[in-house]
N, C-alpha and C positions, 0 to 999 in steps of 0.2 A: 504494500500499499504506499502510496505516494505522500508523506506527511507535509510536503511544501503545498500540495493542493488543499489538504485540510487547513493548514496554517493560512492560506490565502481566504478560504472560506470563512473561518474564524475572523479574520482582519475585517473582511467585507461585511460580517455580521455586526461587528463592533461598531464600524463606521456608521452602518445603517441605524443601529440602536442610538448612537450618540446623535445622529441627525434626526431621528424621530423624537428624541428626548427634547432637544431644542426647539422643534417645531412645537411640540406639546405644550412647553413651557411659554413660548410666544403666543401661542393660541389663548392659553389661560390668561395671560397678561392682558391680551387684546380684549378679550371677554370682560375682564375686570375693568377695563378702562372704559369700554362701551357702556358698561352696567352703570358705572360712575356718573358717565355722562347723562344717561337717561333716567336716573333716579329723580333728580329735581324736577323734570318734566312729568314724571308719573305722579309725584307728589302734588304738584300743581293741578293735573287733571283730576286725581282723586278729590282734591279739595273743591274744585269747581262742581264737580258731580254732586258732591255733598251739599253745597250751598244751593245749587238747583233744585235738588231734591228736597230740601226743606221748605221750598215754596211750591211744590208739585200741586198740579191742579189749577193754580191761579196764574194764568197767562201773562197777566199784566206784571205780577211779582217775580215770575220767571225771566221776563224780558228785562225788567229793571235789574235783577240779579246778574243777568248776562252782561248787560251794559256795565256794571260796577265792575265786573270781573274781565272786562276788554273783550267780550264776545260780541261780534257784530251778528246780530240775528233779529230778523223782522217780524217772526213768528215762532210759536213753540216748536213748529215743525223745522224751522231753521235751526234753531237752538238744538234740537235732538240730532239732526243731521250733522252739525258741527261737532257735538261731543262723540257721536258714533264714529265720524271721520278720524277725529283726533285719537280715539281709543284704538281704532284699527291700525293706525299709524304706529302707535306705541307697541302694539301687539306685533307688528310686522318687525320692528326693531329688537323687541325681545327675542322673536324667533331666530333672527340673526344671530344673536349671541348664543343661543340653543345650538345653531347649526356649527357655530365656531368650535363649540366644546364637543360636538358629536364626532 
């Protein structure tokens, strides 16, 4: 048996293992950085939803609350659509982080 060939395989495996370890660490770091960027957006979104929910059923109050929160909505349907869109965008961003870690 040619030990040189086996030694080459071991070296190749070590190189590959090291390369994957670096990529895995970078992936985790990238995911952590992205998560840190998203956290304030998520908290803001969650707060906005809670404040709008507090006045649910009263369109005038919902629109007033939306205006106070800087959400441009002309109707409760606009407000709902804006919140849904924002939520979906956050969901996509979180899914990207999940993919990084997969």
